[in-house]
Backbone as CSV, one residue per row, in Angstrom:
resi,resn,N_x,N_y,N_z,CA_x,CA_y,CA_z,C_x,C_y,C_z
1,MET,134.682,44.721,39.073,134.334,43.367,39.484,134.495,42.413,38.309
2,GLN,134.994,41.214,38.625,135.124,40.185,37.599,134.374,38.926,38.018
3,PHE,133.896,38.195,37.017,133.322,36.875,37.245,134.171,35.870,36.482
4,GLU,134.503,34.763,37.133,135.275,33.730,36.456,135.157,32.398,37.187
5,HIS,135.573,31.339,36.498,135.741,30.023,37.100,137.232,29.844,37.390
6,SER,137.550,29.264,38.513,138.945,29.116,38.888,139.674,28.188,37.922
7,ALA,140.987,28.364,37.854,141.800,27.509,36.994,141.689,26.050,37.423
8,GLN,141.591,25.815,38.724,141.457,24.454,39.242,140.173,23.800,38.731
9,LEU,139.088,24.570,38.749,137.809,24.021,38.301,137.826,23.768,36.795
10,ARG,138.404,24.694,36.050,138.451,24.522,34.597,139.357,23.353,34.212
11,ALA,140.409,23.111,34.990,141.268,21.965,34.711,140.518,20.657,34.929
12,ALA,139.648,20.647,35.937,138.868,19.441,36.239,137.732,19.242,35.246
13,TYR,137.212,20.347,34.687,136.079,20.281,33.755,136.412,21.103,32.507
14,PRO,137.279,20.586,31.652,137.757,21.361,30.498,136.672,21.676,29.474
15,ASP,135.561,20.949,29.507,134.480,21.204,28.554,133.492,22.252,29.040
16,LEU,133.730,22.819,30.203,132.811,23.804,30.769,132.698,25.039,29.879
17,VAL,131.462,25.436,29.587,131.160,26.678,28.872,130.145,27.440,29.711
18,ALA,130.375,28.723,29.909,129.461,29.539,30.709,128.995,30.744,29.909
19,GLY,127.726,31.029,30.008,127.168,32.248,29.437,126.873,33.225,30.560
20,VAL,127.226,34.481,30.371,127.038,35.500,31.404,126.312,36.699,30.805
21,VAL,125.291,37.163,31.504,124.563,38.357,31.083,124.435,39.294,32.269
22,GLN,124.874,40.529,32.111,124.661,41.563,33.118,123.558,42.483,32.623
23,ALA,122.611,42.795,33.496,121.497,43.667,33.098,121.151,44.611,34.231
24,SER,120.686,45.790,33.885,120.228,46.762,34.872,118.821,47.210,34.497
25,GLY,118.167,47.906,35.428,116.812,48.376,35.175,115.751,47.307,35.339
26,ILE,116.060,46.258,36.100,115.097,45.181,36.321,114.040,45.648,37.324
27,THR,112.791,45.290,37.070,111.696,45.564,37.994,110.871,44.295,38.179
28,ALA,110.034,44.307,39.198,109.172,43.152,39.469,107.808,43.289,38.802
29,THR,107.630,44.319,37.971,106.315,44.577,37.374,106.249,44.234,35.890
30,ALA,107.365,43.802,35.306,107.371,43.485,33.879,106.435,42.310,33.586
31,ASP,105.798,42.361,32.427,104.902,41.282,32.007,105.617,40.445,30.946
32,VAL,106.167,39.323,31.381,106.859,38.424,30.454,106.188,37.046,30.449
33,ALA,104.931,37.022,30.856,104.219,35.748,30.980,104.134,35.016,29.643
34,LYS,103.906,35.745,28.556,103.768,35.100,27.247,105.085,34.450,26.824
35,ARG,106.181,35.169,26.979,107.477,34.631,26.581,107.897,33.488,27.504
36,THR,107.578,33.611,28.794,107.862,32.523,29.724,107.122,31.265,29.305
37,ALA,105.853,31.414,28.948,105.041,30.271,28.526,105.592,29.637,27.254
38,GLU,106.111,30.456,26.353,106.666,29.918,25.104,107.900,29.049,25.372
39,HIS,108.752,29.487,26.278,109.929,28.683,26.613,109.528,27.393,27.327
40,LEU,108.520,27.486,28.189,108.050,26.279,28.868,107.429,25.297,27.874
41,ALA,106.800,25.825,26.836,106.228,24.952,25.809,107.327,24.165,25.091
42,VAL,108.461,24.805,24.859,109.604,24.113,24.248,110.063,22.982,25.158
43,ALA,110.148,23.268,26.454,110.581,22.246,27.408,109.582,21.095,27.457
44,ARG,108.297,21.399,27.468,107.286,20.344,27.512,107.349,19.471,26.265
45,GLU,107.585,20.082,25.119,107.676,19.311,23.882,108.852,18.343,23.942
46,ARG,109.949,18.809,24.503,111.107,17.922,24.599,110.838,16.798,25.609
47,LEU,110.194,17.123,26.713,109.876,16.112,27.718,108.907,15.060,27.188
48,ALA,108.103,15.440,26.208,107.163,14.484,25.617,107.908,13.338,24.934
49,GLY,109.173,13.588,24.574,109.967,12.557,23.912,110.767,11.690,24.872
50,GLY,110.731,12.018,26.159,111.471,11.229,27.139,111.825,12.054,28.355
51,ALA,112.073,11.376,29.470,112.381,12.060,30.722,113.686,12.836,30.641
52,GLU,113.782,13.852,31.456,114.941,14.744,31.465,116.247,14.010,31.770
53,SER,116.189,12.908,32.485,117.406,12.186,32.853,118.167,11.670,31.638
54,GLY,117.475,11.552,30.500,118.118,11.076,29.281,118.688,12.179,28.414
55,PHE,118.458,13.444,28.767,118.972,14.553,27.968,120.501,14.596,28.089
56,PRO,121.221,14.801,26.992,122.683,14.862,27.095,123.174,15.986,27.998
57,GLU,122.451,17.105,28.031,122.845,18.217,28.900,122.796,17.788,30.369
58,ILE,121.745,17.035,30.732,121.572,16.584,32.111,122.535,15.455,32.439
59,GLN,122.745,14.565,31.499,123.678,13.462,31.727,125.085,13.986,32.020
60,ALA,125.480,15.061,31.334,126.803,15.639,31.575,126.913,16.155,33.008
61,TRP,125.855,16.790,33.502,125.877,17.272,34.881,125.849,16.110,35.866
62,ARG,125.127,15.054,35.541,125.114,13.884,36.425,126.515,13.277,36.542
63,ARG,127.228,13.233,35.429,128.599,12.721,35.485,129.482,13.619,36.342
64,ALA,129.282,14.927,36.223,130.072,15.864,37.024,129.772,15.695,38.506
65,TYR,128.516,15.520,38.848,128.149,15.354,40.254,128.713,14.053,40.803
66,ALA,128.673,12.997,40.003,129.253,11.727,40.433,130.747,11.878,40.656
67,ALA,131.420,12.635,39.779,132.862,12.861,39.923,133.178,13.655,41.188
68,MET,132.222,14.494,41.634,132.413,15.265,42.863,132.049,14.469,44.103
69,GLY,131.639,13.205,43.913,131.269,12.360,45.043,129.855,12.571,45.527
70,LEU,129.021,13.193,44.694,127.622,13.449,45.044,126.705,12.505,44.281
71,ARG,125.678,12.013,44.939,124.740,11.128,44.266,123.838,11.967,43.359
72,PRO,123.899,11.765,42.048,123.187,12.645,41.117,121.677,12.651,41.281
73,THR,121.088,11.554,41.756,119.640,11.536,41.931,119.206,12.187,43.241
74,ARG,120.156,12.498,44.101,119.848,13.239,45.336,120.121,14.722,45.144
75,TYR,121.230,15.029,44.509,121.606,16.416,44.254,121.564,16.653,42.753
76,ARG,120.462,17.211,42.295,120.286,17.463,40.864,120.721,18.879,40.527
77,CYS,121.267,19.061,39.332,121.529,20.424,38.872,120.186,21.134,38.732
78,ALA,120.226,22.456,38.765,118.988,23.241,38.775,118.115,22.959,37.565
79,ALA,118.721,22.773,36.399,117.928,22.523,35.194,117.181,21.198,35.298
80,GLU,117.852,20.169,35.811,117.170,18.882,35.963,116.024,18.991,36.965
81,ALA,116.250,19.705,38.067,115.199,19.866,39.069,113.981,20.577,38.480
82,LEU,114.219,21.604,37.672,113.110,22.330,37.041,112.364,21.438,36.055
83,LEU,113.107,20.717,35.228,112.465,19.841,34.244,111.683,18.733,34.924
84,ARG,112.210,18.191,35.983,111.504,17.134,36.722,110.198,17.669,37.300
85,ARG,110.265,18.872,37.873,109.052,19.476,38.430,108.038,19.772,37.337
86,LEU,108.518,20.256,36.203,107.623,20.550,35.089,106.951,19.272,34.588
87,ARG,107.713,18.193,34.509,107.170,16.914,34.042,106.144,16.350,35.026
88,LEU,106.430,16.457,36.326,105.547,15.858,37.332,104.346,16.740,37.673
89,ASP,104.574,18.067,37.736,103.506,18.984,38.153,102.823,19.690,36.993
90,GLY,103.471,19.680,35.821,102.877,20.332,34.657,103.188,21.806,34.540
91,ASP,103.809,22.404,35.560,104.110,23.830,35.516,105.195,24.131,36.548
92,LEU,105.686,25.378,36.523,106.660,25.840,37.499,106.055,26.970,38.325
93,PRO,106.476,27.141,39.562,105.921,28.216,40.406,106.302,29.586,39.873
94,ARG,105.483,30.579,40.182,105.754,31.956,39.799,106.341,32.693,40.997
95,LEU,107.521,33.288,40.810,108.246,33.921,41.906,108.515,35.398,41.664
96,HIS,109.059,35.728,40.509,109.429,37.083,40.088,109.535,36.995,38.577
97,PRO,109.117,38.021,37.840,109.137,37.911,36.367,110.469,37.457,35.797
98,LEU,111.585,37.996,36.307,112.888,37.613,35.763,113.238,36.176,36.141
99,VAL,112.988,35.805,37.377,113.263,34.430,37.812,112.409,33.443,37.028
100,ASP,111.130,33.776,36.845,110.233,32.896,36.087,110.739,32.718,34.660
101,LEU,111.162,33.820,34.043,111.660,33.763,32.669,112.935,32.929,32.597
102,CYS,113.862,33.176,33.507,115.123,32.430,33.481,114.913,30.949,33.783
103,ASN,113.974,30.636,34.666,113.650,29.232,34.919,113.100,28.572,33.661
104,ALA,112.263,29.295,32.933,111.684,28.749,31.707,112.762,28.555,30.639
105,VAL,113.667,29.508,30.526,114.775,29.380,29.569,115.667,28.210,29.964
106,SER,115.939,28.072,31.247,116.741,26.953,31.742,116.096,25.625,31.367
107,ALA,114.792,25.520,31.536,114.081,24.286,31.189,114.098,24.043,29.685
108,ALA,113.935,25.096,28.914,113.904,24.946,27.457,115.239,24.450,26.911
109,TYR,116.334,24.919,27.485,117.670,24.544,27.016,118.283,23.404,27.823
110,ALA,117.641,23.024,28.934,118.161,21.996,29.841,119.557,22.366,30.350
111,ILE,119.744,23.650,30.610,121.026,24.183,31.086,120.759,24.992,32.356
112,PRO,121.499,24.760,33.436,121.287,25.534,34.661,121.522,27.026,34.448
113,VAL,120.617,27.843,34.985,120.717,29.298,34.879,120.543,29.888,36.278
114,ALA,121.520,30.644,36.733,121.448,31.316,38.029,121.276,32.811,37.810
115,VAL,120.474,33.441,38.670,120.271,34.889,38.605,120.645,35.474,39.956
116,LEU,121.640,36.357,39.982,122.124,36.939,41.231,121.893,38.446,41.250
117,ASP,121.432,38.929,42.398,121.288,40.369,42.626,122.693,40.942,42.835
118,LEU,123.151,41.741,41.879,124.527,42.253,41.944,124.779,43.161,43.145
119,ASP,123.746,43.812,43.646,123.929,44.660,44.816,124.206,43.843,46.068
120,ARG,124.024,42.529,45.978,124.266,41.644,47.119,125.529,40.796,46.929
121,VAL,126.322,41.154,45.931,127.596,40.467,45.686,128.714,41.456,45.966
122,ASP,129.689,41.030,46.767,130.774,41.918,47.198,132.050,41.579,46.434
123,GLY,132.456,42.458,45.521,133.712,42.274,44.798,133.655,41.150,43.785
124,ASP,134.838,40.639,43.434,134.912,39.595,42.409,134.142,38.349,42.828
125,LEU,133.604,37.655,41.839,132.839,36.434,42.069,133.536,35.303,41.330
126,VAL,133.941,34.283,42.076,134.699,33.168,41.506,133.974,31.866,41.795
127,VAL,133.824,31.038,40.773,133.286,29.695,40.964,134.478,28.784,41.221
128,ARG,134.529,28.195,42.412,135.712,27.422,42.799,135.348,26.424,43.886
129,PRO,136.234,25.465,44.146,136.034,24.585,45.294,136.089,25.383,46.586
130,ALA,135.187,25.087,47.498,135.119,25.810,48.767,136.260,25.408,49.695
131,HIS,136.630,26.336,50.577,137.589,26.026,51.637,136.869,25.427,52.853
132,GLY,135.578,25.767,52.977,134.776,25.263,54.084,134.394,26.327,55.091
133,ASP,135.008,27.509,54.983,134.683,28.585,55.916,133.773,29.644,55.295
134,GLU,133.392,29.464,54.030,132.499,30.415,53.372,131.101,30.347,54.011
135,GLU,130.380,31.460,53.982,129.045,31.500,54.579,127.975,31.496,53.501
136,TYR,127.061,30.552,53.631,125.932,30.416,52.713,124.651,30.668,53.494
137,LEU,123.797,31.535,52.965,122.517,31.831,53.608,121.410,31.095,52.867
138,SER,120.722,30.198,53.551,119.636,29.447,52.924,118.404,30.334,52.782
139,PHE,117.439,29.871,51.992,116.211,30.641,51.823,115.389,30.655,53.114
140,ALA,115.669,29.727,54.010,114.987,29.703,55.305,115.653,30.633,56.312
141,GLY,116.792,31.225,55.924,117.487,32.152,56.803,118.577,31.531,57.638
142,ASP,118.881,30.254,57.391,119.929,29.570,58.137,121.290,29.792,57.478
143,THR,122.328,29.903,58.287,123.688,30.018,57.770,124.328,28.639,57.711
144,GLU,124.859,28.313,56.540,125.531,27.030,56.340,126.947,27.287,55.847
145,HIS,127.763,26.244,55.878,129.112,26.315,55.331,129.277,25.202,54.307
146,PRO,129.627,25.517,53.074,129.870,24.460,52.088,130.960,23.520,52.589
147,ASP,130.853,22.266,52.199,131.902,21.307,52.543,133.196,21.680,51.822
148,PRO,134.333,21.453,52.437,135.603,21.699,51.737,135.647,20.925,50.426
149,GLY,136.000,21.619,49.362,136.044,21.000,48.046,134.756,21.099,47.267
150,GLU,133.670,21.446,47.937,132.384,21.615,47.252,132.444,22.839,46.345
151,VAL,131.949,22.736,45.129,132.002,23.863,44.195,130.927,24.882,44.561
152,THR,131.323,26.132,44.628,130.393,27.193,44.975,130.812,28.493,44.301
153,PHE,129.952,29.491,44.340,130.236,30.842,43.854,130.667,31.656,45.079
154,VAL,131.880,32.165,45.099,132.395,32.866,46.277,132.751,34.299,45.920
155,ASP,132.282,35.256,46.751,132.646,36.649,46.509,133.773,37.073,47.445
156,ALA,134.170,38.342,47.350,135.326,38.824,48.106,135.083,38.852,49.604
157,ALA,133.816,38.834,50.022,133.492,38.837,51.445,133.422,37.426,52.013
158,GLY,133.679,36.432,51.173,133.633,35.049,51.644,132.235,34.466,51.687
159,ARG,131.304,35.116,51.031,129.949,34.561,50.963,129.866,33.518,49.856
160,ALA,129.202,32.424,50.154,128.938,31.388,49.159,127.556,31.642,48.577
161,HIS,127.498,31.857,47.280,126.222,32.186,46.641,125.559,30.971,46.002
162,ALA,126.096,29.786,46.298,125.482,28.556,45.803,125.969,27.392,46.660
163,ARG,125.217,26.314,46.636,125.658,25.049,47.208,125.727,24.018,46.090
164,ARG,126.767,23.196,46.145,126.948,22.089,45.203,126.827,22.569,43.752
165,TRP,127.552,23.630,43.476,127.676,24.229,42.147,126.338,24.723,41.613
166,THR,125.638,23.926,40.828,124.374,24.383,40.223,123.162,23.760,40.897
167,ASN,123.349,23.241,42.116,122.244,22.578,42.795,121.292,23.555,43.487
168,ARG,121.865,24.561,44.194,121.006,25.418,45.009,121.648,26.786,45.173
169,GLN,120.889,27.846,44.868,121.390,29.208,45.040,121.240,29.679,46.475
170,SER,121.870,30.789,46.789,121.799,31.383,48.120,120.634,32.361,48.222
171,GLY,120.041,32.389,49.400,119.001,33.374,49.646,119.549,34.779,49.740
172,TRP,120.866,34.904,50.011,121.468,36.229,50.176,121.361,37.047,48.898
173,SER,121.718,36.460,47.757,121.741,37.206,46.494,120.583,36.842,45.574
174,ALA,119.554,36.209,46.125,118.387,35.866,45.311,117.655,37.137,44.871
175,VAL,117.071,37.072,43.700,116.294,38.207,43.186,115.081,38.441,44.076
176,ARG,114.823,39.708,44.380,113.687,40.088,45.216,112.971,41.266,44.574
177,ALA,111.913,41.740,45.201,111.086,42.791,44.596,111.895,44.037,44.250
178,GLY,112.875,44.387,45.081,113.635,45.608,44.848,114.876,45.435,44.004
179,THR,115.122,44.252,43.490,116.315,44.012,42.678,116.278,44.834,41.398
180,SER,117.406,45.468,41.061,117.445,46.250,39.823,118.617,45.867,38.923
181,SER,119.691,45.332,39.498,120.877,44.982,38.727,121.198,43.516,38.965
182,VAL,121.376,42.760,37.883,121.551,41.316,38.028,122.706,40.792,37.186
183,LEU,123.207,39.653,37.616,124.154,38.872,36.835,123.521,37.504,36.633
184,ILE,123.371,37.119,35.373,122.777,35.839,35.024,123.884,34.936,34.492
185,VAL,123.968,33.734,35.043,125.029,32.794,34.666,124.409,31.469,34.242
186,ALA,124.759,31.013,33.047,124.345,29.701,32.547,125.591,28.857,32.345
187,GLU,125.558,27.595,32.776,126.739,26.739,32.699,126.380,25.396,32.086
188,ALA,127.240,24.917,31.198,126.973,23.652,30.516,128.265,22.876,30.322
189,LEU,128.128,21.553,30.273,129.279,20.660,30.166,129.162,19.666,29.012
190,HIS,128.037,19.634,28.332,127.764,18.598,27.336,128.425,18.905,25.992
191,PRO,128.590,17.900,25.125,129.078,18.165,23.767,128.143,19.144,23.057
192,GLY,128.709,20.120,22.391,127.890,21.142,21.739,127.489,22.266,22.664
193,ALA,128.086,22.316,23.873,127.697,23.326,24.855,127.950,24.747,24.358
194,ALA,129.035,24.961,23.641,129.363,26.328,23.201,128.254,26.908,22.334
195,ALA,127.750,26.110,21.385,126.688,26.598,20.500,125.395,26.801,21.274
196,ASP,125.071,25.872,22.169,123.819,25.978,22.917,123.844,27.150,23.891
197,VAL,124.967,27.345,24.572,125.069,28.464,25.507,125.026,29.798,24.760
198,THR,125.640,29.857,23.599,125.591,31.078,22.796,124.153,31.419,22.409
199,ARG,123.385,30.407,22.019,121.970,30.634,21.677,121.178,31.050,22.908
200,LEU,121.454,30.417,24.040,120.746,30.767,25.274,121.026,32.218,25.664
201,VAL,122.272,32.633,25.597,122.634,34.006,25.944,121.934,35.000,25.018
202,ALA,121.934,34.703,23.721,121.251,35.594,22.772,119.759,35.685,23.088
203,ALA,119.156,34.559,23.482,117.737,34.557,23.834,117.481,35.414,25.068
204,LEU,118.339,35.298,26.070,118.166,36.098,27.282,118.318,37.588,27.007
205,VAL,119.324,37.954,26.207,119.519,39.365,25.869,118.283,39.920,25.170
206,ALA,117.720,39.141,24.253,116.519,39.580,23.538,115.330,39.713,24.491
207,GLU,115.194,38.763,25.415,114.078,38.806,26.358,114.197,39.985,27.311
208,LEU,115.402,40.275,27.754,115.611,41.408,28.654,115.312,42.733,27.951
209,ALA,115.685,42.822,26.696,115.391,44.035,25.928,113.893,44.193,25.714
210,ASP,113.220,43.077,25.441,111.788,43.128,25.170,110.973,43.360,26.438
211,GLY,111.327,42.680,27.516,110.522,42.749,28.730,110.815,43.934,29.616
212,TRP,112.069,44.390,29.621,112.470,45.460,30.542,113.135,46.637,29.846
213,SER,113.372,46.544,28.533,114.215,47.520,27.841,115.533,47.668,28.594
214,ALA,116.040,46.544,29.075,117.197,46.548,29.966,118.505,46.642,29.200
215,PRO,119.370,47.589,29.559,120.732,47.591,29.008,121.445,46.319,29.458
216,THR,122.154,45.688,28.552,122.818,44.429,28.890,124.242,44.383,28.356
217,ARG,125.059,43.550,29.001,126.350,43.124,28.484,126.359,41.621,28.622
218,ALA,126.986,40.942,27.684,126.955,39.483,27.722,128.236,38.897,27.179
219,GLY,128.538,37.693,27.604,129.715,37.003,27.120,129.553,35.502,27.232
220,VAL,130.300,34.778,26.441,130.370,33.322,26.526,131.790,32.979,26.945
221,LEU,131.937,32.342,28.108,133.242,32.095,28.703,133.682,30.656,28.473
222,THR,134.928,30.514,28.073,135.545,29.215,27.862,136.932,29.234,28.505
223,ALA,137.657,28.132,28.386,139.020,28.096,28.923,139.899,29.154,28.268
224,ALA,139.622,29.455,27.000,140.418,30.450,26.282,140.028,31.881,26.650
225,ALA,138.814,32.073,27.104,138.327,33.400,27.493,137.510,33.235,28.770
226,PRO,138.185,33.115,29.925,137.502,32.678,31.149,136.879,33.750,32.017
227,ARG,137.096,35.036,31.708,136.657,36.092,32.619,135.635,37.028,31.973
228,PHE,134.772,37.565,32.835,133.787,38.558,32.413,133.912,39.759,33.333
229,ASP,134.117,40.935,32.746,134.207,42.170,33.518,132.812,42.731,33.732
230,VAL,132.435,42.872,34.981,131.121,43.396,35.337,131.214,44.904,35.494
231,THR,130.337,45.625,34.812,130.327,47.082,34.899,129.875,47.514,36.279
232,PRO,130.589,48.428,36.947,130.165,48.881,38.266,128.790,49.511,38.222
233,ALA,128.074,49.486,39.346,126.763,50.129,39.430,126.883,51.586,39.028
234,GLY,125.994,52.010,38.145,126.025,53.379,37.662,126.891,53.578,36.453
235,GLY,127.680,52.541,36.085,128.515,52.640,34.900,127.716,52.354,33.652
236,ALA,128.337,52.601,32.506,127.646,52.372,31.246,127.496,50.890,30.993
237,VAL,126.307,50.467,30.623,126.036,49.096,30.260,125.486,49.105,28.847
238,THR,126.224,48.545,27.923,125.840,48.599,26.525,125.659,47.208,25.956
239,PRO,124.772,47.050,24.960,124.564,45.734,24.390,125.849,45.202,23.744
240,ALA,126.232,43.975,24.138,127.414,43.355,23.558,127.408,41.880,23.871
241,VAL,127.887,41.081,22.946,128.105,39.667,23.201,129.540,39.375,22.827
242,ALA,130.334,38.986,23.807,131.751,38.717,23.564,132.022,37.246,23.826
243,GLY,132.818,36.628,23.015,133.146,35.227,23.225,134.582,35.065,23.624
C-alpha cells in the first residue's frame, strides 16, 4: 500500500508538506493524559497571544480553502476548528487516547492531523480531487458523495476518507476501541512547513513509543519525495524517519 498526494494536487499547492506516521500495537487503554495536557498547554499559550485566525499556519489553509471556492469561516481546517474550540471552551473532548493526543499535537502545532484505522483502508490511499462518485460515511452513519473537484482521501475501493481535504474525517476509518494499526497524516502549507512538520512527526513518534511502545515508520513528504510505502499488516514495522 502507498500513500501519496496526486500530481494534480501538488501542482496546485506546490508548498504542501505532509508528515506520515504508521504505527501498530495501538490500544484504547494507554494513559497519555499528561502528554496530551502538555501539548494543549502549548496551544493555550499561543492562543493567549491572539486568536487562531491570525496564525500563519491557519492563514495558509484559509487561502487554500478560498482557492477551492470554499468559505474559510464556514469550512475550517481541522487544526483551526480544534484551536477555536480550545479557545472558546477551554478544553477539547476526550474520545480515544490516540485521537486525544493527536488532537492536542494538532493544536500545539496549528497543523491538521488525521488518524486513520489502516484496517479500514482498502489498498492505496491518494489525496486528490474527487470525481463525485466516491462514498463518504459520516459519523452519523449517512453516506455522502464529495462534490466533483473537492479534495479528499480516496482508497482503492472508492471510499472517501475525508470531506473538504482537512475539514472532516470519515466515520468509516475513524479510530475506535478495537483499532490497532493506524496511519497518521499531518499536512501544512505555510512558510516553514517542512521544519514544523518534521518536528511534529518526531514528536508523534516519541509519543507513540512512550505511550504504546508502538513500532513506527515515518516520513516527511514533499514534491521531491511524494510517496510513503505502508507496511502490510503483520509486516515488520521499524523506527525510521525518511524525508
